[in-house]
N, C-alpha and C positions, 0 to 999 in steps of 0.2 A: 504494500500500500504506500503510495507517495505521501510526502509530508503535506501536500496541498489538500488531500482528502480529509474529511472532517467527521470522525466517528461521533455518534450522538453523545458519548460520555465525555467528550473533550470540548472545552470552549472553543469558539471559532478562532479566537486569538488569545494567546497565553501571556501571563505576566511571570517573568522568570528572574530569579535572583541567583547570584553567585557569592558565596561567603568568602570574606577576606579578613585576615587577622589584623586588628587595629589596636594599638596600645598607646598609652600616653607617652609624650616625649617625642624625640626625633625618630623618624622611620623613613626608609628609602626603598624605592622599587628595585634598587640594585642589591639589596641585602641577600636575596635569593631569587631563583627563577620563578617561583610560584606566584609572586606578586605580578610579574609581567604576564604570566599565564592567565591570571584572572582578567587582566585588561584585554588580552587577545580574545578570550572566550566571549566577553561581553561585546566586543566589536563584531564578532561573528553573529551572536544572537540578535543584534540590532538589524542584521540583514535577513534574518529568517522570515519566511512568509507566514509562519504560524505563531510568531511572537509579536505581541502588541507593545510590550514595554519591558525594559531590561534594567536591572539594578545590581549594584554591589551591596552586600549586606555585611555590616560591621559585626564581627563576632569573635569569640575566642580570647581576646585580650581585655585589658582594663580600659580601653579607649572608647570614646563615643565618636559619632560622625564628625563632630566639630574638631576632634583631634587630628583628623586626616586631611585637613584642608590643603596643607603643603604636600604631604605624602601622595595624595591622589589628585593633585592639581591638573594632571593631564588625562584623567579618566573621562571617557566620553559619556558616562551614565551617572545618575545620582547615586549617592550612598545613603542607605537607610539602616535603621537599627533592627534588632531581632523582633521586637514587638510589632513594628510596622510590617516587617516581612511576613509574620504569621497571619496578619490580617489582610495582606494585599496579594500575596503571590499564589500562583497556581503550581509552579514548579520551583523547587529549591535545589541548586547544585552546590553541594558541600565541596569547597576547594581548599583554601589555605587556612580556614578556621573550622575545626571539627565541632559539630553540633551536638548538644546534649541529647541523650536518649529521650527525656521527657518532652523536649521541644519537638523532636521528630515524630514521636507518637501522636502528640496533639495535632501537629500539622497534617499527618495522614488521616486522622479521624475527621478532620474538617474537609477532606477530599483532596489535599495537596499531594503532589508527587515529589519524591525525594531521591536524588542521585548523589552518590559519593564519587567524586572525580579524584582518582589517585594518580599523581604525577611524580611520585618519588619511588625509589626501589624500597618499598616498605618491608619486604621480606628481609633484605639484608640489614636495614636499619633496625628493625625490631629485634632480630636475632642478636645483633651486637649489643643493643641496649639491655637486653635481658641477660645475656651471658656475662657481660662485663659490668653489670650493675650500674649502667648509666641512667640518666633521667629518661623517662619513658617517651616514646614517640606516638605511634598509632595506638589508640585505646580500643579494645574490643568491648564496646559498651552494650552490644545486643540491639543497637538501634535498627529498626526495620526498614532498611533501604529498599527501594524498588529495583534499582540496578547499581552496579559499580561500573564506572568508566575508567579505563586506563589506556596506556600508550603502547605502540608496537614494541618499544624497547623492553617492556616488562612482560612480554608474552611467556617467556621461559620461566622466569623466577616468580612472578607475582600473580599471574592469572589463576593458577590452581590454588595458591595461598588465599587469595581474595574469595574464591568460590567456597572454600572450606570455612574460613573464619566468618564471613558475612552471611553465608547461606542464602545467596541470591544470585541472579544472573550477572555475568561480567561481560562487558562489551569493550572491544578495542576500537578507539577512535583516533583520528589523525592528530599528530602534534601540530601546534599552531605557532606561527611567529610572524611578526611584522617589524619592519625597520622603524616604525613610528616612535617608540620610546628611545631607541638608539639615536635617531636623527635629532630629536629634541634635546637629548643630552649633548650631542655634538655641537648643536647651535649655541650651547652655553659655555663652550671651551674658551679659555683666555685668548686674547688677540695674538695672532702669530702661531697658534697651535691648531692643527686640523686633523680630523679623523681620516684615515685611509693610507694604504701602503704607498711608500715613495721609493721607486727603484733607484739603484745606483750606489748604495752603500757598500763599501769594501768589506766591512765585517758586520755581521748581524748581531742584533740584541734580541735575546729570546725572552718571551713571556710565558710563564707556566701559571695557570689559574685554577688548578684543581682545589676544591675547598678543604680537603684534608680533615673532614669531620666524620667520614665513614669510608669503609674500604673500597666502595665502588668508584670513587674519584679521588685519587691521591697523586702526589708529586713524584713518587719513587721512580716509576718507569720514565716519565719525562726527564727527570734528572739523569737517569742512566742513558737515555737517548742522547742527551747533550754531551754526556761523558764519552759515549762511543764516537760521536762526530768529532769531538775535540781531540781525542786520541788519534783518530785517522788523519785529521788536518787541523793543526793548532792555529791556523790563520783565518779560520772561518768565523769563530764566535768572539764578539767583543765583550758581551756580558750576558749573564743568565739571571733574570729576575724571577725568583720563586715566590710568588704571592701566596697569601693565606698560609704561610708557614711560620710566622713569627711566634705562635704559641708552641711550636715544636722545638725551638732553638735550644732550650734547656733540657730537653728530654735526652737521657743518656743514650738510648738506642739510636735516635735520630741523629744526635750529635756525632756519634761514632760513624754512622753511615755517611753523613755529609762530609766529614773530614777524611774519609777514605777516597774521595773523588778528586781527580786532578783539577776539575773545574773549580773546586773549592780551594785546593792547595795552591793553585796558580792565581788566586784572587779574582776569579771571574764571576763569582756567584754571590748574590745577596738574598737574604731571607726576610721577606716583608710581610706586612699585614694585608688587610683586605681593602681594595679600592675599586671604584667604578671602572669597569673594563675600558670604556670609551676614553676616559681621561688618561689612563695609564698607557694604552697602546699609542695614542696620538702623540705622546711626548717621548716615550722611551722604548718602544717595542717594534721590531721588524718582522718577527716570525713567532707564531704561537705553537707550542708543543704540548700535546695533551695525551691523556690516557683515560680509559674507562674500563669498568668490569661490570657487564650487564647493565649499562647505562648509556646507550649509544646515541641518544638524541639530547643535545645540549645547546643552550642559547649561546654559549661562548663560541661554539663551532659556527653558528649562523652569523654571529656578529663579526667574527674574523673573516668569513667568506664574503660577507657584504662589503667589508672594507678592503677587499682584495689582498688581505694578508695571507702569506703562505701558512697553511694549517697542516701540521704533522699530527696524524691521528690514527686510531685503530677502530673507527666506527664503520659498520657495514650498512648504516642507514642514511648516509648522506651521498648516495650515488657514487659517481667517480670524482667527486670534488676533493680538493686538497691533495695531500701526499700521504698515502696510507701504508701503514705497516700492520702486521697481524698480531692479534692477541697480546701477549706479554713480551714480544720479541724486541727488546730494547736495542739490540745490535742492528736489526732491520730498521728500527726507528732512526738510529744514527745515519744509516744509509739513505733513508727517505729525507732526512734533514739536509744532507749533503747534496742529494739530487735537487731538492728545492732551491738550494743556494746556487747551484749550477744552471738551473733552467728557468727559474721563476720570472726574472726580468724579461727574458726573451719571449716567454709565452704568456705575458701578463694579460693581454687582451683576451686570449682564449680562456684563460683561467677565470676572468671576470664573467665572460659570457656563460660558461658552464655553471658558475656559482649562482648567478642571477636566475638562470633557468631552473635550477634546483629550488632556490628559495621561493620562487613563485608558487611551488606546490604547497608551501606552508601557509600561504596567505589566508588569514582569518576571513577575509571578505571574498574569497574565490567562490565561484558558483558550486564547485565540487565539494569543498569543505562545508559550506553552508547547507548543502543538501544532505550530506552525511549526518551532521549533527541534528538537523531538523527531523530527519527520519528517526534518529535515536530518541528524540523527545516524543515524537508521535507514537512510537512503539510503547512508551510508558502507559499509554491509554488503551493500547490494543491487548497488552498482556496482563489483563486484570485477574 
């Protein structure tokens, strides 16, 4: 059944909300990818033929909609609180703020449809947090969701996990990305600094951006990739910036690992905190080196590709873009980095064409993506 058809049990046009974590104090859409994901999803919902109105819903934190004025200044939809959401919405999509079981039950009893959109590798995160006694992540509250939505990158690890823990159907939907947030951040860069790769540098400055808060995205393989390239040709790398590693500097194991590397012994590597990607690469980075483990769709990949930066990666879900090595093969990663150094400037125009063609597939406003998500919403009313 197409999204345009209108089952009797479904309103002709739906009011849909997407939950977003709002806290008091400073907050930024660059803190993690899920905030951008919320914005991209509401951009798509605004184009859906079965959606009348779209909202972000403040939940999860101690903040109110007024606390998010700066944080969500670029949001294309209004922000409402949980009470207004309960009274207004037909469909609630839980995204960056997990909803309480009592709220979900009451919303369902009123006739609302509830979806939990899982955009992180919750299996890996939950296992680590339970085994290593870290603060909890996903809570199995027994909330009665109609469906779980997740992304292609989690088909192997998370789809069966979600089916068993949530006891409801799981649907895989496309990953969404738009340059909107990136372009607005780029427009705020200081005078004389611009986002985008600039050919011609004799030695490259590497940026590593893995968050290092879970095993699925860490800096270890990227550092070893740079090490392999540096050992093969010491004249290629000018500097290696390992962002999101500052909290690891005093860890005995990480310290020993880092100081075993030539790129550290030779003074080429800095271990830094977390900064907005756009600002960092615009000023200090020529090439992005990355690694994932069952987490193959990342906004850093898309942002690097959009800017024309050479991306060294091991993702099977970004077509033929960038310079790929496989799995955990850091030696192959080093060769891919050297290949990029040798070829990127000469092939820059083709690289950009391929990247833009791929990124078009992620557009929240594309007809294909709008149709897929609209059909998923419509199915909530078919599978009663």
